[in-house]
Each structure stands twice: as C-alpha cells, then as structure tokens.
C-alpha positions as CSV (number, residue, x, y, z in Angstrom):
1,M,-17.3,-18.1,-11.2
2,S,-14.5,-16.8,-13.4
3,T,-12.1,-16.5,-10.5
4,L,-11.7,-20.3,-10.6
5,T,-9.9,-20.0,-14.0
6,P,-6.2,-19.7,-13.5
7,A,-4.4,-17.1,-15.6
8,A,-1.9,-18.4,-18.1
9,P,1.7,-17.5,-17.4
10,S,2.6,-14.0,-18.6
11,A,5.6,-12.9,-20.5
12,Y,5.8,-10.1,-18.0
13,S,6.7,-10.5,-14.3
14,K,8.5,-8.9,-11.4
15,D,11.8,-9.6,-13.1
16,R,10.5,-8.3,-16.4
17,P,7.8,-5.7,-15.8
18,F,5.5,-4.4,-18.5
19,P,6.0,-0.6,-19.3
20,A,2.4,0.4,-18.9
21,R,0.9,3.9,-19.1
22,L,-1.5,5.7,-16.9
23,R,-5.0,6.4,-18.5
24,E,-6.5,8.3,-15.5
25,N,-5.4,10.0,-12.4
26,R,-8.3,11.4,-10.4
27,L,-8.6,12.8,-6.9
28,L,-11.3,10.9,-4.9
29,N,-11.5,13.2,-1.9
30,R,-13.6,16.3,-2.1
31,P,-12.3,19.9,-1.2
32,G,-11.6,20.3,2.5
33,S,-10.3,16.7,3.1
34,A,-7.2,16.2,5.1
35,K,-6.3,13.3,2.8
36,E,-5.2,12.8,-0.8
37,T,-6.6,9.6,-2.3
38,R,-6.4,9.0,-6.0
39,H,-8.1,6.7,-8.5
40,I,-5.4,5.6,-10.9
41,I,-6.2,3.6,-14.1
42,V,-3.2,1.7,-15.5
43,D,-3.5,0.7,-19.2
44,L,-2.4,-2.9,-19.9
45,S,-2.8,-2.7,-23.6
46,G,0.0,-4.4,-25.5
47,S,0.7,-6.8,-22.7
48,D,-0.6,-10.3,-22.0
49,L,-1.1,-9.5,-18.3
50,A,-4.2,-11.0,-16.7
51,Y,-5.5,-10.6,-13.2
52,K,-8.2,-11.7,-10.9
53,A,-10.2,-10.0,-8.1
54,G,-8.0,-9.9,-5.0
55,D,-4.7,-9.7,-6.8
56,S,-2.3,-6.7,-6.5
57,L,-0.4,-4.7,-9.0
58,G,3.3,-4.3,-8.5
59,V,4.6,-0.9,-9.5
60,F,8.3,0.0,-9.9
61,P,8.5,3.7,-9.1
62,S,11.3,6.1,-9.8
63,N,12.7,8.6,-7.3
64,R,12.2,12.4,-7.4
65,S,14.6,14.1,-9.7
66,E,14.8,17.1,-7.3
67,E,16.1,14.8,-4.5
68,V,18.6,13.1,-6.9
69,A,19.9,16.5,-8.0
70,E,20.5,17.5,-4.4
71,I,22.3,14.3,-3.7
72,L,24.5,14.8,-6.7
73,Q,25.3,18.3,-5.5
74,C,26.3,17.0,-2.0
75,L,28.5,14.4,-3.6
76,E,29.9,17.0,-6.0
77,A,29.1,14.6,-8.8
78,T,27.6,15.1,-12.3
79,G,25.6,11.9,-12.4
80,A,27.6,10.5,-15.3
81,E,30.0,8.7,-13.0
82,L,29.9,4.9,-13.4
83,V,29.1,2.8,-10.3
84,L,28.4,-0.8,-9.4
85,P,26.2,-0.6,-6.3
86,A,26.7,-3.4,-3.8
87,G,23.0,-3.8,-3.3
88,L,22.3,-4.6,-7.0
89,K,23.4,-7.8,-8.7
90,L,24.9,-6.1,-11.7
91,T,27.7,-7.4,-14.0
92,E,28.2,-4.0,-15.7
93,P,28.4,-0.6,-14.1
94,I,25.6,2.0,-14.6
95,S,25.6,5.7,-14.3
96,L,25.2,7.3,-10.9
97,R,22.2,9.2,-12.1
98,E,20.4,6.0,-13.2
99,A,21.3,4.2,-10.0
100,L,19.8,7.1,-7.9
101,M,16.8,7.6,-10.1
102,E,15.7,4.1,-10.9
103,R,17.5,1.5,-8.9
104,L,18.2,2.5,-5.3
105,A,16.1,3.5,-2.3
106,L,17.0,7.0,-0.9
107,G,15.1,6.6,2.4
108,K,15.6,4.8,5.6
109,P,19.3,5.4,6.2
110,T,21.2,2.9,8.3
111,R,23.7,3.0,11.1
112,K,26.3,1.8,8.7
113,L,26.3,5.1,6.8
114,L,26.8,7.0,10.1
115,E,29.8,4.8,10.9
116,T,31.3,5.6,7.5
117,L,30.7,9.3,7.9
118,A,32.3,9.2,11.4
119,V,35.5,7.8,9.8
120,K,35.4,10.3,7.0
121,A,34.4,13.5,8.8
122,V,37.2,16.0,9.3
123,D,35.1,18.6,11.1
124,G,35.5,18.3,14.9
125,D,31.8,19.1,15.8
126,E,30.6,16.7,13.2
127,R,32.7,13.9,14.6
128,V,31.5,14.6,18.1
129,K,27.9,14.4,17.1
130,L,28.4,11.2,15.1
131,T,30.3,9.6,18.0
132,G,27.5,10.5,20.4
133,L,24.9,8.9,18.1
134,L,26.9,5.8,17.6
135,A,27.6,5.3,21.4
136,P,26.2,2.0,22.8
137,E,24.0,3.8,25.3
138,A,22.4,5.9,22.4
139,K,20.6,3.1,20.7
140,E,17.1,4.5,21.2
141,L,18.3,8.0,20.3
142,L,19.9,6.7,17.1
143,V,16.7,4.9,16.0
144,A,14.6,8.1,16.5
145,Y,17.3,10.2,14.7
146,L,17.4,7.9,11.7
147,E,13.6,7.7,11.5
148,Q,13.4,11.5,10.9
149,R,16.0,11.4,8.1
150,E,16.7,10.2,4.6
151,Y,20.2,9.8,3.0
152,L,20.2,13.3,1.7
153,D,19.8,14.7,5.2
154,L,22.9,12.9,6.4
155,L,25.0,14.2,3.5
156,R,23.8,17.7,4.3
157,E,24.4,17.4,8.0
158,Y,28.0,16.1,7.7
159,P,29.4,18.0,4.7
160,S,33.0,17.5,5.8
161,A,32.7,13.7,5.3
162,R,33.5,13.4,1.7
163,L,32.2,10.2,0.0
164,S,32.9,9.0,-3.5
165,S,30.0,8.1,-5.7
166,Q,30.8,4.4,-5.3
167,E,31.1,4.7,-1.5
168,F,27.7,6.3,-1.2
169,V,25.8,3.9,-3.4
170,D,27.3,0.9,-1.6
171,H,25.2,2.0,1.4
172,L,21.9,2.1,-0.4
173,R,19.4,-0.7,-0.7
174,K,17.6,-1.8,-3.8
175,L,14.5,0.2,-4.7
176,M,11.6,-2.3,-4.4
177,P,8.3,-2.3,-6.2
178,R,5.2,-1.2,-4.4
179,L,2.2,-3.4,-4.3
180,Y,-1.3,-1.9,-4.6
181,S,-4.6,-3.9,-4.2
182,I,-6.4,-4.0,-7.5
183,A,-9.7,-2.0,-7.4
184,S,-11.3,-3.5,-10.6
185,S,-12.5,-6.8,-12.0
186,S,-11.0,-8.1,-15.2
187,L,-14.5,-9.2,-16.2
188,C,-15.4,-5.5,-16.5
189,H,-11.9,-4.1,-17.3
190,P,-9.8,-6.8,-19.0
191,R,-7.2,-4.4,-20.4
192,E,-6.8,-2.0,-17.5
193,V,-6.2,-2.0,-13.8
194,H,-7.7,0.4,-11.3
195,L,-5.9,1.4,-8.1
196,T,-6.9,3.4,-5.0
197,V,-3.8,5.2,-3.9
198,A,-3.3,7.2,-0.7
199,V,-0.7,9.8,-1.5
200,V,1.9,10.1,1.2
201,R,3.2,13.6,1.9
202,Y,4.5,14.8,5.3
203,E,7.3,16.8,6.9
204,T,10.1,15.7,9.2
205,N,13.4,17.3,10.3
206,G,12.3,20.5,8.5
207,R,12.0,18.9,5.1
208,Q,9.0,17.8,3.0
209,R,8.8,14.1,2.4
210,F,7.0,12.1,-0.2
211,G,6.0,8.4,-0.4
212,V,8.1,7.1,-3.3
213,G,5.4,4.9,-4.9
214,S,2.4,7.1,-4.3
215,S,4.0,10.4,-5.3
216,F,5.4,8.6,-8.5
217,L,1.8,7.7,-9.5
218,A,0.3,11.0,-8.4
219,D,2.9,13.5,-9.6
220,R,5.6,12.0,-11.8
221,A,3.9,9.5,-14.1
222,A,2.4,11.7,-16.9
223,L,-0.8,10.4,-18.4
224,G,-0.2,8.4,-21.5
225,A,3.5,9.3,-21.5
226,T,5.6,8.1,-18.6
227,P,6.4,4.3,-18.7
228,V,5.1,2.7,-15.5
229,P,6.8,-0.7,-15.0
230,V,4.2,-3.1,-13.6
231,F,3.5,-6.7,-12.9
232,V,0.6,-8.7,-11.4
233,A,1.2,-10.2,-8.0
234,D,-1.0,-13.3,-7.5
235,S,-2.9,-13.4,-4.2
236,H,-4.6,-15.9,-1.9
237,F,-7.2,-13.2,-1.4
238,G,-10.4,-13.4,-3.4
239,P,-14.2,-13.5,-3.4
240,P,-15.9,-16.8,-2.7
241,A,-15.5,-19.4,-5.5
242,D,-19.1,-20.3,-4.9
243,G,-21.1,-17.3,-6.1
244,G,-24.0,-18.4,-4.0
245,K,-22.1,-17.6,-0.8
246,D,-22.7,-14.3,1.0
247,C,-19.8,-11.9,1.3
248,I,-19.0,-9.5,4.2
249,M,-16.3,-7.0,3.4
250,V,-14.5,-4.6,5.8
251,G,-12.4,-2.0,4.1
252,P,-11.8,1.4,5.6
253,G,-9.8,4.0,3.7
254,T,-7.8,2.5,0.7
255,G,-8.7,-0.9,2.1
256,I,-11.9,-0.4,0.0
257,A,-9.9,-1.2,-3.2
258,P,-10.2,-5.0,-3.5
259,F,-13.9,-4.9,-2.5
260,R,-14.7,-2.6,-5.4
261,A,-13.1,-5.4,-7.5
262,F,-15.1,-8.0,-5.6
263,L,-18.4,-6.3,-6.2
264,Q,-17.7,-5.7,-9.9
265,E,-16.7,-9.3,-10.2
266,R,-19.7,-10.8,-8.4
267,V,-22.2,-8.5,-10.3
268,A,-20.6,-9.3,-13.7
269,A,-20.6,-13.0,-12.9
270,G,-24.2,-13.0,-11.7
271,A,-23.3,-14.2,-8.2
272,A,-26.5,-14.9,-6.2
273,G,-24.8,-14.4,-2.8
274,R,-25.5,-11.2,-0.9
275,N,-22.9,-8.5,-0.4
276,W,-22.3,-6.4,2.8
277,L,-19.8,-3.7,3.0
278,F,-18.3,-1.8,6.0
279,F,-16.4,1.3,5.0
280,G,-14.8,4.0,7.2
281,D,-12.8,7.1,6.8
282,Q,-12.5,10.6,8.4
283,R,-15.4,12.6,7.1
284,Q,-18.4,11.6,5.0
285,A,-18.6,14.9,3.1
286,T,-15.0,14.7,1.9
287,D,-13.8,11.1,2.2
288,F,-16.6,8.8,1.1
289,L,-14.5,7.0,-1.5
290,Y,-16.6,5.8,-4.5
291,E,-19.8,6.9,-2.8
292,E,-21.8,7.1,-6.0
293,E,-20.9,3.6,-7.0
294,W,-21.9,2.1,-3.6
295,Q,-25.2,4.0,-3.8
296,M,-25.8,2.6,-7.3
297,Y,-25.2,-1.0,-6.1
298,L,-27.5,-0.4,-3.2
299,A,-30.3,1.0,-5.4
300,K,-30.0,-2.1,-7.7
301,G,-30.0,-4.5,-4.8
302,Q,-26.5,-5.7,-5.7
303,L,-25.2,-4.4,-2.3
304,A,-27.5,-5.7,0.4
305,R,-26.0,-3.6,3.2
306,L,-23.6,-0.6,3.5
307,D,-22.4,0.4,7.0
308,T,-20.2,3.4,7.3
309,A,-18.0,4.8,10.1
310,F,-16.7,8.4,9.7
311,S,-14.5,8.9,12.6
312,R,-14.4,12.7,12.7
313,D,-18.1,13.5,12.0
314,Q,-18.9,13.4,15.8
315,A,-17.2,14.1,19.1
316,D,-16.5,10.5,19.8
317,K,-14.6,8.7,17.1
318,V,-16.5,5.8,15.5
319,Y,-14.7,3.1,13.5
320,V,-15.7,0.1,11.4
321,Q,-15.3,-2.3,14.3
322,D,-17.8,-0.2,16.3
323,R,-20.3,-0.6,13.5
324,M,-19.7,-4.3,13.4
325,R,-20.5,-4.6,17.1
326,E,-23.7,-2.5,16.6
327,V,-25.0,-5.0,14.1
328,G,-23.4,-8.1,15.7
329,S,-26.6,-10.1,15.7
330,E,-27.1,-9.8,12.0
331,L,-23.4,-10.3,11.2
332,W,-23.5,-13.5,13.3
333,A,-26.6,-14.7,11.3
334,W,-24.7,-14.1,8.0
335,L,-21.8,-16.1,9.3
336,Q,-24.1,-18.9,10.5
337,G,-25.5,-19.0,7.0
338,G,-22.1,-19.6,5.4
339,A,-20.9,-16.0,4.7
340,H,-17.3,-15.3,3.9
341,F,-15.6,-12.5,5.9
342,Y,-12.9,-10.3,4.4
343,V,-10.7,-7.5,5.8
344,C,-8.4,-5.2,3.9
345,G,-6.3,-2.3,5.2
346,D,-4.0,-1.3,8.0
347,A,-2.4,-4.2,9.8
348,K,-1.1,-2.4,12.9
349,R,-4.4,-1.3,14.4
350,M,-7.5,-1.7,12.2
351,A,-7.1,-5.3,11.3
352,K,-6.4,-6.2,14.9
353,D,-9.4,-4.2,16.2
354,V,-11.7,-5.8,13.6
355,D,-10.4,-9.3,14.5
356,L,-11.1,-8.6,18.2
357,A,-14.6,-7.4,17.3
358,L,-15.2,-10.5,15.3
359,H,-14.2,-12.7,18.2
360,E,-16.5,-10.7,20.6
361,I,-19.5,-11.0,18.2
362,V,-19.0,-14.7,17.7
363,A,-18.8,-15.2,21.5
364,R,-21.7,-13.0,22.4
365,H,-24.2,-13.9,19.7
366,G,-23.1,-17.5,19.3
367,A,-23.3,-17.9,23.1
368,M,-19.7,-19.2,23.2
369,S,-16.9,-18.8,25.7
370,S,-13.9,-16.8,24.4
371,E,-12.0,-20.1,23.9
372,Q,-14.9,-21.5,21.8
373,A,-15.1,-18.3,19.8
374,A,-11.4,-18.5,19.1
375,I,-11.9,-22.1,17.8
376,F,-14.8,-21.0,15.6
377,V,-12.8,-18.1,14.1
378,K,-9.8,-20.4,13.5
379,Q,-12.1,-22.7,11.6
380,L,-13.3,-19.8,9.5
381,K,-9.7,-19.2,8.5
382,K,-9.0,-22.8,7.8
383,D,-12.1,-23.0,5.6
384,Q,-10.9,-19.9,3.7
385,R,-14.0,-18.1,4.9
386,Y,-12.0,-15.4,6.9
387,Q,-9.4,-13.8,4.7
388,R,-7.2,-10.7,5.2
389,D,-5.2,-8.5,2.9
390,V,-3.4,-6.2,5.4
391,Y,-0.3,-4.1,5.2
C-alpha cells in the first residue's frame, strides 16, 4: 500500500510551520446536540507538506483578542511595550501584544504567580487570601483554586498587586501547538487535510472559557483569510501495511478521525482486507459523525461491519466496549484470522475500558487464563497489530 512510501522531508516543520488557510468549517452535530464537533478542511496548496493515514496535523493557534485586551487593561498597558519573555528563547524583544496573542499560554496559572502577587499586593484582604492559599496545609485547596482560573482571573482578583509587563510575561509558558488526528487520506486529498475538532467551551469561576486550539479553528480562523500555521506530525499509528489484513477500529467521538482516513486510504488503495468500525457518542439523532459516509461504505461492502454505541439513547448507558463484548466471539475470530486492532480517543477512561474489554474477550473466547490473555495482547502490540492513538 502507499503508506509504505515515506514522505520526503518538507521545507515546513514545527519550527517553520506553513501558513495554511481554512477551506471549510462545518458543524457535524445536528440541532439539539449537547456537543459542538466541526469538520475542518485545511488547504495545503503552496506547500510541500505530505502526510499519511494515521499522522496528525500540528496547529499553532492564537489567543482570543478579547482576553488579551482584558489582560492589557489589568496591566494598564497599551500592548506596544517591548518584552523579552523568560519562557521564549528570543534574542530580540517583541511587543507585549504579540507575546500575549501569538506566543504565550494564558491558561493554567502557577503557584509562582501567586507568590509574586503576595509580595506585590498592598491591600490587606488580598494579602490574607494569598497567604492562606500559599500555606503548606492548603496544597489541595490551591490545586483546586488554580484549576478554576486563568491568568486573567488572578490579575482581576488581586488588583492591588501591580505587575510590570515584563514581570507578568515572565510567569507565562510558551503557547504550544495542538495536535489533531488527520481525518483524510492523501490518496484522496493530496493538497488538503481534514480534521474532526471537538470545540471546547465551558464555564468556571463565573467566566466563559474556550479551548485555545479548538476555538481558534472554529471561531477565529476566517475561511480563506486567516493564516493557520501548521505542520505534519509523523505517527507510528497507521493502517496495516499489508492491505490483505482485516482492520478493527474503535473510535468514539472525535476518535473517529483517523479511521475516516484509514477507510479512505484502504478503499483508494484497493485493500482486500475487511474493515470493522466501532463508533460511539451521546445520541444517534444528533451525534452520529459522518453517518452518511459510513452508510455509503456499508452499502458498497467496503465497510464489513459498523457497531454503534449511543450512550444517552437508553436508560442504561452503552459504550463501545459494551458493544465489543456483545460481539466478542466474532471479534476473536477476526483476531485469530490476523486482524489488526486500533483504538483512538480519550486515554483516561475509554482507552482503558476498551483495553480491559479486549483482554476479557481474548480470555473468554480464546479459552485462556487472564495471564495467558495478557501475553496474547502483549504479543499483538509487539507485532504492531494493536495500536493506540490516545490523548
């Protein structure tokens, strides 16, 4: 298959991203959904960037201008002030506005800033509050307190602690790129990359919060206009090199992204192996991402099986690992026949639950002890037949 062909080194990389443009920004969820998932198409025209199924696209976002304006107001700064942030390896100073908009992360404040504010605060009540938070016995309280806040919150809560522009930026970390699993195959879309992006919006401490990368792509990157600095992140994750091998893919929510790429790739390459997809989300009526595409593949026989788990469509929640157990006998038969097993999505719960279900299926239907099943699954990993792209 084409995935065996390594891409030539690109002139663009993480250190020199390509200023791409967005070609499409489409909501995937239907009205009534509790989620906001977007199909984003990034135009690679004018670059030499190449990618393979399983790779990720790195995106350098910018921060929200509204948040930057509020920080400047708290600092009593214009934004034109020159700074040399400690977290950036710069040889020449840049403007405070550029540092806050493009270079520095404005979330996840640290204890260090509270310590600085405690020294600077001239208001008695503010000093008492800061002293309490920084006390040795208040470690858990401090962690919970900081989790609910961004740097702007702290500037607002302790206005008597006056920081210079340089003092403030020295507390900020570098704004890092966000990695998104690519949801397209270069065999079908050589000059564009498709992404499946869950837009993060929530409220804490009485303020609306926005995921930096997801809200940048959803709200701030104007179609065809705003430069979107990108690079391709090579991955170990990818469909079977042997197109004759069967492929079992488990991807709930935005974890479906790489498997859309896998299926496009295998169909375009004429892979003879069967494809089996497990997909899950909240509600079938509103959250069945790319439903029409999966149904098309099913109708053409290019997708052998599609098992879905919509957790909120019934009283008892059902997840992809539950569907796996229900069809454990057939899943075991596919594995016995040499199938490759893939998982993409949430690392904290889903991937662990799927891994546990896989072990149980191997033990039960392979008539093995739990120890023998663990050895079998370990061998799957060693043979690159069990791969995970989790985050």
